[in-house]
C-alpha positions in Angstrom: 192.3 277.2 -56.9 191.6 280.3 -54.9 193.1 281.1 -51.5 192.8 283.9 -49.1 196.1 285.3 -50.1 196.3 284.4 -53.8 195.5 281.7 -56.4 197.0 278.8 -58.3 195.9 278.2 -61.9 196.9 275.2 -64.0 196.2 275.1 -67.7 196.9 271.9 -69.6 196.1 270.8 -73.2 196.0 267.2 -74.2 197.9 265.7 -71.2 197.8 266.4 -67.5 201.3 267.9 -67.1 202.8 270.7 -65.2 204.2 273.2 -67.7 206.0 276.5 -67.5 205.3 278.2 -64.1 205.3 281.8 -63.2 204.5 283.6 -59.9 203.2 287.2 -59.6 202.7 289.2 -56.5 200.1 291.9 -56.6 201.3 294.1 -53.8 201.4 297.5 -55.4 200.2 299.2 -58.6 202.3 297.0 -60.9 202.6 293.2 -60.2 206.0 291.8 -59.7 206.6 288.5 -61.7 209.2 285.8 -61.6 209.6 282.7 -63.8 209.8 279.5 -61.7 209.9 276.9 -64.5 210.6 278.4 -68.0 207.9 277.7 -70.6 208.8 276.0 -73.9 206.1 278.1 -75.6 203.5 280.7 -74.7 205.7 282.4 -72.0 204.1 285.8 -72.9 200.6 284.3 -72.4 201.7 282.8 -69.0 203.0 286.2 -67.9 199.9 288.0 -69.0 197.6 285.6 -67.1 199.7 285.7 -64.0 199.9 289.5 -64.0 196.2 289.9 -64.8 195.3 287.7 -61.8 197.6 289.8 -59.6 195.8 293.0 -60.6 192.5 291.4 -59.4 193.7 289.3 -56.4 196.3 290.9 -54.1 198.7 288.3 -53.0 200.7 285.5 -54.6 199.3 284.1 -57.9 201.0 281.1 -59.5 200.1 280.0 -63.0 201.3 276.8 -64.7 200.6 276.2 -68.4 201.3 273.1 -70.5 200.4 274.2 -74.0 202.2 272.1 -76.6 201.1 274.2 -79.6 201.1 277.9 -80.2 197.7 279.5 -79.2 195.9 281.7 -81.7 194.6 285.1 -80.4 191.0 284.0 -80.2 191.8 281.0 -78.0 194.1 283.0 -75.8 191.5 285.7 -75.2 188.8 283.1 -74.4 191.1 281.4 -71.9 191.9 284.7 -70.2 188.2 285.7 -70.0 187.3 282.3 -68.5 190.0 282.4 -65.9 189.2 286.0 -65.0 185.5 285.1 -64.7 186.3 282.2 -62.4 188.6 284.2 -60.2 186.3 287.2 -59.8 183.5 285.0 -58.4 
């Protein structure tokens, strides 16, 4: 979901569950991030998406990801590209 002052992105695989959650604020040249709910896996992926969004959208960007199995590089890149495409519209 896109808002005037940020965004909320929820990624789930298999089941509709809230997963690890991270907030990033894009106020300056480097986004500031903070873990809200620790991720069981893919915490680096979660941080990467949140910070990438904050470099595009100035404001508060919250990302939740429930991904039970480790992502391969190709899937991670595809997800990042799709989210970036959606947000840049």
